[in-house]
N, C-alpha and C positions, 0 to 999 in steps of 0.2 A: 672228301675234298679231292678235286681233280689234280693229279700230279703229272699229267702228260706234259712233257717238256718239249719246247721248240726253240729255235734260235731267237735271240732277243738283242735289241740295241743295248750295249753295255752302259752307255752314259744315261739313257732314260731309266733303265732298271735301277742303277745305283742312286739316281736322284729320288726314286720312290721309296727308298729304304730308310728305316730308322732303327737304330741299335736298341735292342731290348736289354741285353746284358752281355758284357764282355766276360768270357769264361777263362781265358788264359792269354798271356802275351809274353813273347820273348823278343830278342833282337830281330829275328827273321820270320816269326810266325805269330798269327793272332787267330784265336777262335772266339766267335761271338754268336749270339742269337740275334737275328735281325727280322724285321717285319716289313712287308710291302704295305705301305699306307693305303694304296688303292684297292688291293685284293684281300688284304688281311692275312695272306699266306706268310707263315714263319719259315725261316731258313736257318740252318747252321752254316755260318760263314767261316770259311777257312781262308785266310789271307797269308800269303808268304812271299818272300823276296828271294830271288834266285840271282846269285852272282855269277855272271857269265865270264869265267876266267879266259876263255878263248877269244873274247872280244874286249880285252883290256880291263876286266873287272866291272863291266857294265852291270848295273843292278836292274833287274826286271821284276815287276810286281804282278802277282797273279791272285785271283780269287776263285773259290769254289763255293757253290751254294747248294746245300742239300735240303730239299723240301722236308718239312717236319709236320707231324700230326701234333695235336694239342698235348697228348700224353708225353710225347718226346720232348716238347718244349719244357714242360715241368720237370721231367727227369733230368734233363741237362742242367736246368737252373739250380736244382737242388743236389747236383753231383751224384745222382743215382744211376747214371748211364754213361758208359765211355763214349767218347766222340772223336778220338784222334784219327787223322787221315794218314794212310789209306786203310788201315786195318779194320775200322768200324764203318766204312762207307761202302755198303753193299748194294744200295739201290741207285737208280739214275739221279744225276745231279747236273747242275749247270756249271760251266767253267769258262774262265776268260782265256784269251790267248794274247797274241801280239797285235791284234787289231781291235776294232770297236764292237765286237760281237761277244755275246755269251752263247756258248754252244752246249747242247745236251751231251752227256757222256754216260754210258751204261757200263759200269765196271764188270758186270757179270759176263760181258762179251770179251774181256781181256784178261783172263786168268793167267795166260802165258806171260804177262808183263809183271807178275808179282815179284819175281826175282829182281827185275830192274828197279822196282819201287823200293825193295829192301836195300838194294845197293845205294840208291839215291839217299835214303834216310841215313845209312851208315856214313856216306860221304858228308852229308850235312852235319852229322854229329861230330865227325873228325874236324871239320872246319870250325865249328863252335868251340871245340876243345882247344884248337890251335889259337883262336882269338883270345880265349881266356888265359892261356899260358904265355902269350906273346909279351905282355907288359912285364912279366916277372922273369922271363928267360934271360939267363946270362949269356948263352950262346944261341943267338937268334938264327944264325946260319944252320947250325945243327938241328934246331927245332924245325926249320923249314925243310931241310933234307928228309928228316924223319916223317914229316907230314906227307911229302910227295911219295915216299916209299910206302907208307900206309895206304894212301889213296890208290896207288898202283895195285896193291894187294887186293883191295876191295873190288876194283874194276876187274882184275883177273878172275877173282872168285865168281863174280856175276856172269862172266863170259863162259865159264865152265858148264 
């Protein structure tokens, strides 16, 4: 199967997809196997929401589509193969941005960004933990201060 990737119209691409199986869903992330009805190509779809704190908490939604071979589809469906982003996404995939395009991205060209990706995942985990603790916190102000201190530590570690 030809996996050469090129820029695509996001709206058209999404309209041609059907979900085969949802693999995992949280408040901010979803993993699913999808199929392009026209081409028959299967993809591992990673959808996530990014909360842009610097812009008043605006929520931005993004999608990544990793082309799959038939064996991969079955392995993911039966839980025999790990699929989490970014640690298991080693080949080229399509990703959305803030416009109406899907752009190809080759992670093998960006090994120097691995530390940034780890920091982003750590930040995300802290934000999820904060959200879970918020409702039960007796001292919300202290919880918030602790969150920002921990986020600063993660950012400083990534910059080293």
